[in-house]
Residue frames as qw, qx, qy, qz and C-alpha x, y, z in Angstrom:
[[0.711, -0.381, 0.144, 0.573, -16.80, 16.12, -25.09],
 [0.227, 0.941, -0.076, -0.240, -15.20, 19.27, -26.35],
 [0.746, 0.575, -0.233, 0.241, -12.22, 19.42, -28.65],
 [0.020, -0.736, 0.524, -0.428, -10.03, 20.72, -25.80],
 [0.753, -0.356, 0.463, -0.303, -11.00, 17.82, -23.54],
 [0.958, 0.280, 0.063, 0.016, -10.31, 15.32, -26.32],
 [0.504, 0.702, -0.374, 0.337, -6.87, 16.81, -26.94],
 [0.322, -0.642, 0.554, -0.421, -6.07, 16.64, -23.22],
 [0.911, -0.120, 0.338, -0.201, -7.12, 12.99, -23.07],
 [0.861, 0.471, -0.101, 0.161, -5.00, 12.09, -26.08],
 [0.215, 0.749, -0.477, 0.405, -1.99, 13.93, -24.63],
 [0.582, -0.506, 0.512, -0.379, -2.42, 12.12, -21.29],
 [0.973, 0.089, 0.200, -0.075, -2.66, 8.72, -22.95],
 [0.693, 0.618, -0.250, 0.275, 0.45, 9.42, -24.99],
 [0.089, -0.729, 0.526, -0.430, 2.36, 10.55, -21.88],
 [0.784, -0.320, 0.452, -0.280, 1.37, 7.43, -19.95],
 [0.949, 0.306, 0.062, 0.031, 2.25, 5.17, -22.86],
 [0.475, 0.726, -0.371, 0.330, 5.63, 6.79, -23.32],
 [0.243, -0.645, 0.588, -0.423, 6.67, 6.69, -19.67],
 [0.875, -0.161, 0.386, -0.244, 5.34, 3.19, -19.14],
 [0.883, 0.453, -0.081, 0.090, 7.11, 1.96, -22.26],
 [0.279, 0.734, -0.496, 0.371, 10.40, 3.49, -21.15],
 [0.526, -0.511, 0.560, -0.387, 10.12, 1.91, -17.71],
 [0.958, 0.071, 0.251, -0.119, 9.43, -1.54, -19.21],
 [0.710, 0.629, -0.239, 0.209, 12.33, -1.10, -21.62],
 [0.005, -0.727, 0.557, -0.401, 14.73, -0.09, -18.83],
 [0.762, -0.334, 0.466, -0.301, 13.68, -3.03, -16.65],
 [0.955, 0.283, 0.087, 0.003, 14.39, -5.43, -19.50],
 [0.496, 0.724, -0.375, 0.296, 17.84, -3.96, -20.11],
 [0.140, -0.622, 0.619, -0.459, 18.92, -4.28, -16.48],
 [0.906, -0.211, 0.064, -0.360, 17.27, -7.64, -15.78],
 [0.887, 0.217, -0.362, 0.190, 20.20, -9.91, -16.70],
 [0.320, 0.431, -0.527, 0.659, 22.64, -8.08, -14.41],
 [0.517, -0.422, 0.294, -0.685, 20.04, -7.81, -11.62],
 [0.959, -0.091, -0.154, -0.222, 19.37, -11.55, -11.83],
 [0.737, 0.285, -0.466, 0.397, 23.08, -12.34, -11.50],
 [0.115, 0.437, -0.472, 0.757, 23.78, -9.98, -8.61],
 [0.549, -0.292, 0.317, -0.716, 20.65, -10.65, -6.57],
 [0.085, -0.095, 0.991, -0.032, 20.21, -14.29, -7.51],
 [0.619, 0.263, 0.238, -0.701, 16.70, -14.01, -8.94],
 [0.473, 0.151, 0.843, 0.206, 15.21, -16.93, -10.78],
 [0.023, -0.141, -0.562, -0.815, 13.56, -16.36, -14.14],
 [0.268, -0.597, -0.741, -0.149, 10.18, -17.00, -12.51],
 [0.324, -0.670, -0.377, 0.552, 10.70, -14.42, -9.78],
 [0.165, -0.238, 0.261, 0.921, 11.95, -11.85, -12.30],
 [0.128, -0.336, -0.701, -0.616, 8.79, -12.47, -14.33],
 [0.316, -0.675, -0.651, 0.146, 6.61, -12.07, -11.24],
 [0.273, -0.524, -0.129, 0.797, 8.27, -8.73, -10.47],
 [0.025, -0.050, 0.470, 0.881, 7.74, -7.49, -14.02],
 [0.242, -0.467, -0.758, -0.386, 4.15, -8.73, -14.06],
 [0.318, -0.610, -0.565, 0.456, 3.49, -7.18, -10.65],
 [0.117, -0.336, 0.064, 0.932, 4.41, -3.77, -12.00],
 [0.172, -0.151, -0.627, -0.745, 1.98, -4.23, -14.88],
 [0.337, -0.542, -0.769, -0.031, -0.82, -5.46, -12.59],
 [0.265, -0.537, -0.367, 0.711, -0.26, -2.47, -10.29],
 [0.001, 0.139, -0.320, -0.937, -0.47, -0.16, -13.28],
 [0.281, -0.325, -0.738, -0.520, -3.77, -1.75, -14.37],
 [0.358, -0.578, -0.680, 0.277, -5.22, -1.59, -10.85],
 [0.178, -0.395, -0.134, 0.891, -4.28, 2.08, -10.62],
 [0.134, -0.085, -0.510, -0.845, -6.18, 2.77, -13.85],
 [0.379, -0.488, -0.754, -0.223, -9.30, 1.06, -12.49],
 [0.368, -0.530, -0.506, 0.573, -9.00, 2.85, -9.14],
 [0.078, -0.235, 0.084, 0.965, -8.65, 6.25, -10.80],
 [0.243, -0.263, -0.640, -0.679, -11.69, 5.53, -12.99],
 [0.416, -0.564, -0.710, 0.068, -13.76, 4.68, -9.90],
 [0.308, -0.478, -0.303, 0.765, -12.55, 7.73, -7.98],
 [0.002, 0.041, -0.323, -0.946, -13.26, 9.97, -10.95],
 [0.320, -0.422, -0.711, -0.462, -16.78, 8.57, -11.24],
 [0.432, -0.598, -0.606, 0.298, -17.40, 9.18, -7.52],
 [0.291, -0.516, -0.143, 0.793, -15.84, 12.62, -7.23],
 [0.428, 0.831, 0.345, -0.085, -16.48, 13.94, -10.71]]
């Protein structure tokens, strides 16, 4: 791995971490008002939040597989 590739990987990881963190933070801020207006239970709100995280993890695995196949 060259130095340029390493720097690109680090920048990508930082970008993903930043945007994912902001999205999780925003969801948490709006959750109380969303629960009141839509009538979500605490369990369902947790499932929605967890579903986003699971989707994120599945996307990472899928991209790793596609990258290994395509190159």
